[in-house]
Rosetta silent file (secondary structure, phi, psi, omega in degrees, C-alpha in Angstrom):
SEQUENCE: MYHIHFELPSQPLTERQISILNFMDEYRQQNGYAPSIQEIGIGTGIASTSAVNYQINRLVTGG
SCORE:     score description
SCORE:     0.000 S_00000001
   1 L     0.000  141.893  177.225    7.351   -5.387  -12.799 S_00000001
   2 L  -126.123  160.525  179.006    3.738   -4.391  -13.311 S_00000001
   3 L  -124.503  141.518 -179.882    1.489   -1.942  -11.550 S_00000001
   4 L  -100.009  137.331  176.725   -2.140   -2.368  -10.680 S_00000001
   5 L   -98.906  120.060  178.905   -4.555    0.535  -10.999 S_00000001
   6 L  -113.820  147.894  173.532   -7.026    0.698   -8.119 S_00000001
   7 E  -143.543  135.009  173.868   -9.878    3.114   -7.653 S_00000001
   8 L   -78.216  151.235  179.547  -12.297    3.589   -4.803 S_00000001
   9 L   -57.242  -38.618 -174.353  -15.923    3.986   -5.813 S_00000001
  10 L   -89.829  -27.792 -178.716  -16.160    7.528   -4.397 S_00000001
  11 L  -157.312  152.415  179.353  -12.714    8.887   -5.217 S_00000001
  12 E   -69.983  155.695  176.809   -9.502    7.811   -6.936 S_00000001
  13 L   -72.966  152.847  175.554   -6.626    6.493   -4.877 S_00000001
  14 L   -78.464  164.020  177.059   -3.680    8.732   -4.152 S_00000001
  15 H   -59.809  -37.658  179.654   -0.257    7.994   -5.610 S_00000001
  16 H   -64.010  -43.089  179.004    0.897    7.001   -2.127 S_00000001
  17 H   -64.980  -41.592  177.583   -1.971    4.507   -1.747 S_00000001
  18 H   -62.926  -41.819  178.139   -1.269    3.029   -5.173 S_00000001
  19 H   -60.247  -43.409  178.975    2.413    2.730   -4.257 S_00000001
  20 H   -63.625  -46.698 -179.400    1.504    0.895   -1.041 S_00000001
  21 H   -63.300  -42.770  177.917   -0.865   -1.482   -2.820 S_00000001
  22 H   -62.978  -43.994  178.905    1.668   -2.234   -5.561 S_00000001
  23 H   -61.475  -46.133 -178.899    4.412   -2.845   -3.002 S_00000001
  24 H   -61.214  -41.764  179.946    2.184   -5.119   -0.923 S_00000001
  25 H   -65.044  -47.424  179.426    1.160   -7.143   -3.972 S_00000001
  26 H   -63.221  -42.371  179.775    4.725   -7.572   -5.243 S_00000001
  27 H   -61.560  -45.859 -179.012    6.004   -8.436   -1.753 S_00000001
  28 H   -63.001  -40.044  178.993    3.276  -11.028   -1.229 S_00000001
  29 H   -64.804  -38.620 -178.534    3.993  -12.630   -4.593 S_00000001
  30 H   -77.199  -32.730 -171.660    7.729  -12.853   -3.839 S_00000001
  31 H  -111.963  -16.059  179.428    7.476  -13.965   -0.213 S_00000001
  32 L    84.033    3.926  177.463    4.138  -15.744    0.116 S_00000001
  33 L  -153.356  163.336 -176.796    2.917  -13.484    2.924 S_00000001
  34 L   -75.264  151.349  178.054    2.097   -9.812    3.462 S_00000001
  35 L   -76.874  159.757  174.437    4.760   -7.290    4.513 S_00000001
  36 L   -77.263  168.126  176.483    4.854   -5.634    7.910 S_00000001
  37 H   -57.208  -43.889 -179.397    4.028   -1.952    8.369 S_00000001
  38 H   -63.679  -43.270  178.960    7.739   -1.216    8.690 S_00000001
  39 H   -63.945  -37.116  176.615    8.574   -3.147    5.507 S_00000001
  40 H   -62.955  -44.659  178.650    5.871   -1.240    3.624 S_00000001
  41 H   -59.894  -46.365  179.761    7.376    2.035    4.805 S_00000001
  42 H   -63.640  -43.975 -176.702   10.872    1.029    3.738 S_00000001
  43 H   -70.185  -21.593 -178.347    9.651   -0.319    0.406 S_00000001
  44 H  -111.907   -1.797  178.586    7.662    2.801   -0.445 S_00000001
  45 L    79.170   21.901  177.403    9.931    5.451    1.040 S_00000001
  46 L   -99.176  114.795 -173.212    7.543    6.443    3.821 S_00000001
  47 L   -71.425  -31.644 -173.827    9.614    7.114    6.928 S_00000001
  48 L   -96.002  125.053  175.569    6.784    7.089    9.464 S_00000001
  49 H   -67.418  -27.346  175.997    5.040    3.833   10.371 S_00000001
  50 H   -64.718  -38.841  178.520    2.140    5.980   11.575 S_00000001
  51 H   -66.790  -39.347  176.871    1.777    7.415    8.057 S_00000001
  52 H   -63.522  -47.379  179.960    1.796    3.899    6.585 S_00000001
  53 H   -59.764  -41.817  178.314   -0.810    2.774    9.110 S_00000001
  54 H   -59.751  -47.005 -179.190   -2.963    5.830    8.336 S_00000001
  55 H   -64.867  -40.192  178.302   -2.880    5.107    4.594 S_00000001
  56 H   -64.718  -41.818  177.334   -3.720    1.432    5.119 S_00000001
  57 H   -61.981  -39.023  176.849   -6.644    2.398    7.359 S_00000001
  58 H   -63.701  -39.468  178.137   -7.901    4.760    4.658 S_00000001
  59 H   -65.547  -41.911 -178.963   -7.692    1.940    2.118 S_00000001
  60 H   -65.952  -47.367 -177.762   -9.557   -0.455    4.408 S_00000001
  61 H   -72.957  -24.242  179.648  -12.339    1.972    5.272 S_00000001
  62 H   -83.183  -11.896  179.074  -12.625    3.150    1.681 S_00000001
  63 L   117.905    0.000    0.000  -13.189   -0.293    0.294 S_00000001
């Protein structure tokens, strides 16, 4: 398993955001498609789908 280091131009990503991005990348490579919000939560240990959605929105708006 490998981990990708991402950084936004204005500020570094949080550990939670990095965890989400790594999970999404690994999932996509294994399955050929992106995971659902619920699958991301399960795979990263985030219980709330709202929290997952919030983090994804921050990643999208941040670049």
